[in-house]
C-alpha positions in Angstrom: -33.4 -10.3 4.0 -31.5 -9.5 0.8 -27.7 -9.6 1.1 -26.5 -6.0 1.5 -24.1 -4.7 -1.1 -20.4 -4.4 -0.1 -20.0 -0.7 -0.8 -17.6 1.8 0.8 -15.6 0.2 3.6 -18.1 -2.6 4.3 -16.5 -6.0 4.6 -17.6 -9.7 4.6 -15.6 -12.2 6.4 -14.8 -15.3 4.4 -14.2 -17.3 7.5 -17.4 -16.7 9.5 -19.6 -15.0 6.8 -20.5 -12.0 8.9 -20.7 -8.5 7.5 -18.9 -5.5 9.0 -19.6 -1.9 8.4 -16.0 -0.9 8.4 -12.5 -2.3 7.8 -11.5 -1.6 11.3 -14.5 -3.5 12.7 -13.7 -6.4 10.4 -10.1 -6.4 11.6 -11.0 -6.2 15.3 -13.3 -9.2 15.1 -10.4 -11.4 14.1 -8.2 -12.4 17.1 -5.1 -14.6 17.6 -1.6 -14.7 16.3 -0.7 -14.7 12.6 1.3 -17.6 11.4 5.1 -17.2 11.1 7.1 -18.7 8.3 5.9 -22.3 8.0 3.8 -21.9 11.1 0.1 -22.3 11.8 -2.2 -19.4 12.4 -4.2 -19.2 15.6 -6.5 -16.5 14.2 -10.2 -16.9 14.6 -13.4 -14.9 14.6 -15.1 -13.6 17.7 -18.5 -15.2 18.2 -21.8 -13.3 18.2 -22.0 -13.6 22.0 -18.4 -12.2 22.3 -19.2 -9.3 20.0 -22.4 -8.5 21.9 -20.6 -8.7 25.3 -18.1 -6.2 23.9 -20.9 -3.7 23.1 -21.1 -4.3 19.4 -24.4 -4.3 17.6 -25.8 -4.7 14.1 -26.9 -1.7 12.0 -30.0 -1.6 9.8 -28.3 -3.5 7.0 -27.3 -6.3 9.4 -23.6 -5.4 9.4 -21.7 -5.4 12.7 -20.7 -2.0 14.1 -18.5 -1.3 17.1 -20.8 1.4 18.4 -23.9 3.2 17.0 -23.6 6.6 15.6 -25.1 9.3 17.8 -28.1 11.0 16.3 -27.7 14.7 15.8 -30.1 16.9 17.7 -32.5 18.8 15.5 -30.7 22.1 16.2 -27.5 20.6 14.5 -29.2 19.3 11.4 -29.1 21.2 8.1 -32.6 22.1 6.8 -33.8 21.7 3.2 -32.8 25.3 2.4 -29.4 25.0 4.0 -30.4 26.7 7.3 -28.3 25.5 10.2 -25.1 25.4 8.1 -24.6 29.1 8.3 -22.6 29.2 11.6 -20.2 26.5 10.3 -19.7 28.4 7.1 -18.9 31.6 9.0 -16.4 29.8 11.2 -14.7 28.2 8.3 -14.9 31.1 5.7 -15.6 34.2 7.8 -18.9 36.2 7.7 
């Protein structure tokens, strides 16, 4: 599989090499204490089994996600001609 592009908020960890679909997912996969002045950091990456046990999964690009996005029901999707968006426009802008 080709390496996905790091676009938007996608991150690659230089410690473990894993890809994350967001900065917050990236931050949450690193655990432990930061080093103080002159100290040693105890930060490390969660392992794949730990991520899976926490409910994480990989998206279609192979990046870790904390939870999958919910698919919208057909009734909530906007059609090719913009139908389905009318109600939202009326709520926001008035009829």
